[in-house]
DRENDOSE-641182 format. One record per atom (N, C-alpha, C, O): x, y, z; residue in three letters. Coordinates in steps of 0.2 Angstrom, whole numbers, padded with zeros to 4 digits, always signed. Layout:
N
XYZALA...
This chain:
63
+0983-0694+0258MET+0988-0693+0253MET+0990-0685+0253MET+0996-0684+0252MET+0985-0681+0253PHE+0986-0674+0253PHE+0990-0672+0259PHE+0994-0667+0259PHE+0989-0675+0265LYS+0993-0673+0271LYS+1000-0675+0270LYS+1004-0671+0273LYS+1002-0680+0267ARG+1009-0682+0266ARG+1012-0677+0260ARG+1018-0676+0261ARG+1008-0675+0256LEU+1011-0671+0250LEU+1012-0663+0252LEU+1016-0660+0250LEU+1007-0661+0257LEU+1007-0654+0258LEU+1014-0651+0261LEU+1016-0646+0259LEU+1018-0655+0265PRO+1024-0652+0267PRO+1029-0652+0262PRO+1033-0647+0261PRO+1029-0656+0257HIS+1033-0656+0251HIS+1032-0651+0247HIS+1036-0647+0244HIS+1025-0649+0246ILE+1023-0644+0241ILE+1026-0637+0245ILE+1028-0633+0241ILE+1024-0636+0251CYS+1026-0630+0255CYS+1034-0629+0254CYS+1036-0624+0253CYS+1038-0635+0255LEU+1045-0634+0255LEU+1047-0632+0248LEU+1052-0628+0248LEU+1045-0635+0243ASP+1047-0633+0236ASP+1045-0626+0235ASP+1049-0623+0232ASP+1039-0624+0237THR+1037-0617+0235THR+1042-0612+0239THR+1044-0607+0236THR+1043-0614+0245ALA+1047-0609+0249ALA+1054-0609+0247ALA+1057-0603+0247ALA+1057-0614+0244VAL+1064-0614+0242VAL+1064-0610+0235VAL+1069-0606+0234VAL+1059-0611+0231VAL+1058-0606+0225VAL+1058-0599+0227VAL+1062-0595+0224VAL+1054-0597+0232PHE+1054-0590+0234PHE+1060-0588+0237PHE+1062-0582+0236PHE+1063-0592+0241LEU+1070-0590+0244LEU+1075-0589+0239LEU+1079-0585+0239LEU+1075-0593+0233VAL+1080-0592+0228VAL+1078-0585+0224VAL+1083-0582+0223VAL+1072-0584+0223LEU+1070-0577+0221LEU+1072-0572+0225LEU+1074-0566+0223LEU+1072-0573+0232PHE+1074-0568+0236PHE+1081-0566+0236PHE+1084-0561+0236PHE+1085-0572+0235VAL+1093-0571+0235VAL+1094-0568+0228VAL+1099-0564+0228VAL+1091-0570+0223LEU+1092-0567+0216LEU+1091-0559+0216LEU+1094-0555+0213LEU+1086-0557+0220ASP+1084-0550+0220ASP+1089-0546+0224ASP+1090-0541+0223ASP+1092-0550+0229ARG+1097-0546+0233ARG+1103-0545+0229ARG+1107-0540+0230ARG+1105-0550+0225PHE+1111-0549+0220PHE+1110-0545+0214PHE+1114-0541+0212PHE+1104-0545+0211ASN+1102-0541+0205ASN+1096-0537+0207ASN+1090-0540+0205ASN+1096-0531+0209GLU+1090-0528+0211GLU+1086-0525+0205GLU+1081-0523+0206GLU+1090-0525+0199ALA+1086-0523+0193ALA+1081-0528+0191ALA+1076-0526+0187ALA+1081-0534+0194MET+1075-0539+0192MET+1069-0537+0195MET+1063-0539+0193MET+1069-0534+0201HIS+1063-0532+0205HIS+1058-0537+0206HIS+1052-0536+0205HIS+1060-0543+0208PHE+1056-0548+0211PHE+1052-0546+0217PHE+1046-0547+0217PHE+1055-0543+0221LEU+1052-0540+0227LEU+1053-0532+0227LEU+1059-0530+0228LEU+1048-0529+0227SER+1049-0521+0226SER+1050-0517+0232SER+1053-0512+0232SER+1047-0519+0238ARG+1047-0515+0244ARG+1052-0518+0249ARG+1052-0524+0250ARG+1057-0514+0251ASP+1061-0516+0256ASP+1058-0518+0263ASP+1061-0523+0266ASP+1053-0515+0265VAL+1049-0517+0271VAL+1046-0524+0271VAL+1045-0527+0276VAL+1045-0527+0265PHE+1042-0533+0264PHE+1048-0539+0264PHE+1046-0544+0265PHE+1054-0537+0262LYS+1059-0542+0261LYS+1061-0546+0267LYS+1061-0552+0266LYS+1062-0543+0272ILE+1065-0546+0278ILE+1060-0551+0281ILE+1061-0557+0283ILE+1054-0548+0283PRO+1048-0553+0285PRO+1047-0559+0281PRO+1046-0564+0283PRO+1047-0558+0274PHE+1046-0563+0269PHE+1052-0568+0270PHE+1050-0574+0269PHE+1058-0566+0270ALA+1063-0571+0271ALA+1063-0575+0277ALA+1064-0581+0277ALA+1061-0572+0283ILE+1060-0575+0289ILE+1054-0580+0288ILE+1055-0586+0291ILE+1049-0578+0285PHE+1043-0583+0284PHE+1045-0589+0280PHE+1044-0595+0282PHE+1049-0588+0275LEU+1052-0593+0271LEU+1056-0598+0274LEU+1055-0604+0274LEU+1060-0596+0278VAL+1065-0600+0282VAL+1061-0604+0287VAL+1062-0610+0288VAL+1056-0601+0290LEU+1051-0605+0295LEU+1047-0610+0292LEU+1046-0615+0294LEU+1045-0609+0286VAL+1041-0614+0282VAL+1046-0619+0280VAL+1043-0625+0280VAL+1052-0618+0278ILE+1056-0623+0276ILE+1058-0628+0282ILE+1058-0634+0282ILE+1059-0625+0288VAL+1060-0629+0294VAL+1054-0633+0296VAL+1055-0639+0298VAL+1048-0630+0296GLU+1042-0633+0298GLU+1041-0639+0293GLU+1039-0644+0295GLU+1042-0638+0287SER+1041-0643+0282SER+1046-0649+0283SER+1044-0655+0283SER+1052-0648+0284LEU+1057-0653+0286LEU+1055-0657+0292LEU+1056-0663+0292LEU+1053-0653+0297ILE+1051-0657+0303ILE+1045-0661+0302ILE+1045-0667+0304ILE+1040-0659+0298LEU+1034-0663+0297LEU+1036-0669+0292LEU+1033-0675+0293LEU+1040-0668+0288ILE+1042-0674+0283ILE+1046-0679+0287ILE+1045-0685+0286ILE+1051-0677+0292VAL+1054-0682+0296VAL+1049-0685+0301VAL+1050-0691+0302VAL+1045-0682+0303HIS+1040-0685+0308HIS+1035-0690+0304HIS+1034-0695+0307HIS+1033-0688+0298GLN+1029-0693+0294GLN+1033-0699+0292GLN+1030-0705+0292GLN+1039-0699+0291ARG+1043-0704+0289ARG+1045-0709+0295ARG+1046-0715+0294ARG+1045-0706+0301ARG+1046-0710+0307ARG+1040-0714+0309ARG+1041-0720+0312ARG+1034-0712+0307ARG+1028-0716+0308ARG+1028-0721+0303ARG+1023-0725+0304ARG
């Protein structure tokens, strides 16, 4: 059960953090992410987590 839930949890969490990243880009006064050196690798990581989670979800549904 946990193996099937894990991609969904990762996907949901990554989408939430991606929304916070976009909000921080439009309104820098919110200071969700304070360091510029952290923002780009974090965004790349979030996109990769979303892609990997979607691939795992599709793979599990085909089985």
